[in-house]
C-alpha positions in Angstrom: 17.9 -2.5 -36.1 17.4 1.1 -35.3 15.1 3.1 -37.3 16.2 5.9 -39.4 15.4 9.3 -38.5 13.4 11.0 -41.3 13.8 14.9 -41.5 11.3 17.0 -42.9 12.4 19.5 -45.1 10.3 22.6 -43.2 12.2 21.6 -40.2 15.6 21.8 -38.9 17.6 18.8 -38.3 19.3 20.0 -35.2 17.9 20.4 -31.7 17.7 23.7 -30.1 18.6 23.5 -26.3 17.7 26.3 -23.7 20.8 28.1 -23.5 20.7 28.1 -27.4 17.0 29.7 -27.3 18.0 32.2 -24.7 21.1 33.1 -26.4 18.8 33.5 -29.9 16.3 35.5 -27.6 19.0 37.9 -26.8 20.7 38.8 -30.0 19.6 41.9 -30.9 19.0 43.4 -27.3 21.5 46.0 -25.6 24.0 44.6 -22.8 21.8 46.4 -20.2 18.4 44.5 -21.7 20.0 41.1 -21.6 21.3 41.8 -18.0 17.8 42.8 -16.9 16.3 39.6 -18.8 19.0 37.3 -17.0 18.3 38.9 -13.5 14.5 38.4 -13.9 15.4 34.6 -15.1 17.5 34.0 -12.1 15.0 35.8 -9.8 12.0 33.5 -11.2 14.3 30.4 -10.8 15.3 31.0 -7.2 11.6 32.0 -6.3 10.4 29.9 -3.7 8.2 27.0 -5.2 5.0 26.4 -3.4 4.9 23.0 -1.5 3.0 20.5 -3.1 -0.1 19.5 -0.7 -0.9 15.9 0.2 -4.4 15.2 0.8 -4.9 13.0 4.1 -7.0 10.0 3.4 -10.4 10.5 5.0 -12.4 7.8 6.4 -13.1 4.9 4.2 -16.5 5.3 2.7 -19.0 2.3 2.2 -18.7 0.7 -1.3 -22.3 1.8 -2.7 -21.1 5.5 -2.0 -19.4 5.7 -5.3 -22.9 4.5 -7.3 -25.7 5.1 -4.9 -27.1 8.2 -2.9 -28.9 7.8 0.3 -32.5 9.3 0.0 -33.8 7.9 3.8 -31.8 7.0 6.8 -32.6 5.1 10.0 -29.6 5.4 11.8 -30.3 4.0 15.0 -31.7 0.9 13.2 -28.5 0.9 10.9 -30.6 1.1 7.6 -30.2 3.2 5.0 -32.5 3.6 1.5 -30.4 4.4 -1.6 -30.8 5.1 -4.9 -28.4 4.9 -8.0 -27.2 8.3 -8.8 -28.5 6.9 -12.8 -32.0 5.8 -11.2 -31.5 2.3 -12.3 -31.5 0.7 -8.9 -33.2 1.4 -5.9 -31.4 -0.3 -2.6 -31.2 -0.9 1.4 -27.7 -0.9 3.1 -27.3 -2.1 6.5 -24.5 -0.9 8.8 -21.4 -2.9 9.5 -22.6 -4.0 13.3 -26.1 -4.4 12.3 -26.6 -6.9 9.3 -30.0 -8.6 8.2 -31.4 -11.2 9.9 -32.6 -14.3 8.2 -36.0 -13.0 8.5 -35.4 -9.8 7.1 -33.2 -11.4 4.2 -36.1 -13.6 3.0 -38.5 -10.9 3.3 -36.5 -8.7 1.0 -35.7 -11.5 -1.6 -39.7 -12.3 -1.5 -40.0 -8.8 -2.8 -37.6 -8.9 -5.4 -34.7 -7.3 -3.6 -31.1 -9.1 -4.1 -27.8 -8.6 -2.4 -25.3 -7.2 -4.9 -21.6 -8.3 -3.6 -20.0 -5.4 -5.3 -21.6 -2.6 -3.9 -22.3 -4.4 -0.3 -26.2 -3.4 -0.6 -29.7 -5.2 -1.4 -31.0 -3.7 -4.6 -33.8 -3.9 -6.8 -34.8 -2.4 -10.1 -35.1 0.9 -10.3 -38.8 0.8 -11.5 -41.4 2.6 -9.4 -42.3 -0.9 -8.0 -38.8 -1.7 -6.9 -38.3 1.9 -5.3 -41.6 1.6 -3.4 -41.0 -2.2 -2.2 -37.2 -0.8 -1.4 -38.5 1.9 0.7 -41.4 0.0 2.5 -39.3 -2.8 3.5 -36.6 -0.4 4.9 -39.5 1.5 7.0 -40.7 -2.2 8.2 -37.2 -3.5 8.8 -36.3 -0.3 10.7 -39.6 -0.3 12.8 -39.1 -4.2 13.6 -35.7 -3.2 15.0 -36.7 -0.5 17.1 -39.7 -2.4 18.4 -37.2 -5.0 19.2 -34.9 -2.7 21.2 -37.7 -1.2 23.2 -38.7 -4.9 24.0 -35.0 -5.2 25.2 -34.2 -7.6 22.4 -31.3 -7.3 19.8 
């Protein structure tokens, strides 16, 4: 069952259209003034409107980019040290083509660094100890990878 419309005594029950509003605005104007207003209105309506800009999608960013910021990077070794923007966590992110080895995973887990599936990074609490452990581990992992490359492995 449709609801009844209630009318407030201070507001008229009729709806004013744009044409009615223009006619009301032009009452009391001379014909010349009304003609000038109509010409201006037509000119504004006929003016070319700016084209909407379409932003091209950029390269896909890693999952951790919206919550973490990089604080150190070892690009040749595929290792980045991260810190949460709210300083609640620190972490290590690996390049897609250079995931951590089993030994590297074991070393991180021994230090209390856990893999966060949601951000695709290994994270530790943002305590001073957690940040220190993450930075030390990232440096050790990058050093081992660098040495391994120099020996001809990896």
